C-alpha positions as CSV (number, residue, x, y, z in Angstrom):
1,M,7.3,15.8,-21.2
2,S,5.1,16.0,-24.3
3,R,2.0,15.9,-22.1
4,G,3.2,19.1,-20.4
5,K,3.7,20.8,-23.7
6,S,0.3,19.7,-24.9
7,L,-1.3,21.1,-21.7
8,V,0.5,24.5,-22.2
9,L,-0.4,24.5,-25.9
10,G,-4.0,23.7,-25.1
11,L,-4.2,26.5,-22.5
12,L,-2.8,29.0,-24.9
13,V,-5.1,28.0,-27.8
14,G,-8.1,27.9,-25.5
15,S,-7.3,31.3,-24.1
16,T,-6.8,32.8,-27.6
17,V,-10.1,31.3,-28.8
18,G,-11.9,32.4,-25.7
19,A,-10.5,36.0,-25.9
20,T,-11.5,36.2,-29.6
21,V,-15.0,35.0,-29.0
22,T,-15.3,37.4,-26.1
23,L,-14.1,40.4,-28.1
24,L,-16.5,39.6,-30.9
25,S,-19.6,39.0,-28.8
26,T,-19.2,41.6,-26.0
27,P,-21.5,44.7,-25.7
28,E,-18.8,46.5,-23.6
29,S,-16.7,49.4,-24.7
30,G,-13.3,48.8,-26.1
31,S,-11.3,50.3,-23.3
32,S,-13.1,48.2,-20.5
33,M,-12.8,45.1,-22.7
34,R,-9.0,45.7,-23.1
35,G,-8.7,46.1,-19.4
36,R,-10.5,42.8,-18.8
37,V,-8.4,41.0,-21.4
38,K,-5.3,42.5,-19.9
39,D,-6.3,41.3,-16.4
40,Q,-7.2,37.8,-17.7
41,G,-3.9,37.7,-19.6
42,M,-2.0,38.5,-16.4
43,E,-4.0,35.8,-14.5
44,L,-3.1,33.3,-17.3
45,K,0.6,34.3,-17.1
46,N,0.6,33.9,-13.3
47,L,-1.0,30.5,-13.7
48,L,1.6,29.4,-16.2
49,V,4.4,30.6,-14.0
50,S,2.9,28.7,-11.0
51,L,2.5,25.5,-13.1
52,K,6.1,25.8,-14.2
53,E,7.3,26.2,-10.6
54,D,5.2,23.3,-9.4
55,G,6.5,21.2,-12.3
56,L,10.1,22.0,-11.4
57,K,9.5,21.2,-7.7
58,L,7.9,17.9,-8.7
59,K,10.9,17.1,-10.9
60,D,13.4,17.8,-8.1
61,Q,11.3,15.8,-5.6
62,L,11.2,12.8,-8.1
63,R,14.9,13.0,-8.6
64,K,15.6,13.0,-4.8
65,T,13.1,10.2,-4.2
66,S,14.6,8.0,-6.9
67,K,18.1,8.6,-5.6
68,E,17.0,7.7,-2.1
69,G,15.2,4.7,-3.3
70,A,18.2,3.4,-5.2
71,V,20.3,3.8,-2.0
72,L,17.7,2.0,0.1
73,I,17.5,-0.9,-2.4
74,K,21.2,-1.2,-2.5
75,E,21.4,-1.3,1.3
76,L,18.5,-3.8,1.5
77,T,20.3,-6.0,-1.1
78,E,23.5,-6.0,0.9
79,E,21.6,-6.8,4.1
80,I,19.8,-9.8,2.4
81,K,23.1,-11.0,1.1
82,N,24.7,-10.8,4.5
83,S,21.8,-12.6,6.1
84,V,22.0,-15.4,3.6
85,V,25.8,-15.7,4.2
86,D,25.2,-15.7,8.0
87,W,22.5,-18.4,7.6
88,K,24.7,-20.6,5.5
89,E,27.6,-20.2,8.0
90,T,25.2,-21.2,10.8
91,V,23.7,-24.2,9.0
92,E,26.7,-25.7,7.2
93,P,28.5,-27.0,10.3
94,H,25.3,-28.8,11.3
95,Q,24.4,-30.0,7.9
96,E,26.1,-33.4,8.2
97,S,24.5,-34.1,11.6
98,I,21.1,-33.1,10.1
99,Y,21.6,-35.6,7.2
100,Q,22.7,-38.3,9.7
101,S,19.6,-37.7,11.8
102,L,17.4,-37.9,8.8
103,E,19.0,-41.2,7.7
104,Q,18.5,-42.6,11.2
105,I,14.8,-41.5,11.1
106,E,14.3,-43.1,7.7
107,T,16.0,-46.3,9.0
108,S,13.8,-46.3,12.1
109,I,10.6,-45.8,10.0
110,R,11.6,-48.7,7.7
111,D,12.3,-51.0,10.7
112,L,8.9,-50.1,12.1
113,E,7.2,-50.8,8.8
114,N,8.9,-54.2,8.6
115,K,7.9,-55.1,12.1
116,M,4.3,-54.1,11.4
117,K,4.2,-56.2,8.3
118,N,5.7,-59.2,10.2
119,Q,3.2,-59.0,13.0
């Protein structure tokens, strides 16, 4: 938020310095110069109002996006948890048979190695 304040302060100081230099160095009459300064002041005011409105819109959009993101992350987390639970439920009944198959494969490999050594 301090960057926004710095920007506004910079715009105000820059405008003031610019207006002062213009007033001191202009060959125009006072009334036409006041008119120009007034017009530029209005333009600056309109720019600041526009910047404020855009900033508020951006703030609201960020708030909405962060809320939506939090909901999506929560939903994704729940889906992943459910998937893991489903996977475990699918694998656990077959886990013992998988271990037995692996043991049989290991035994067969050892038997083959022993046969190869004996030949």
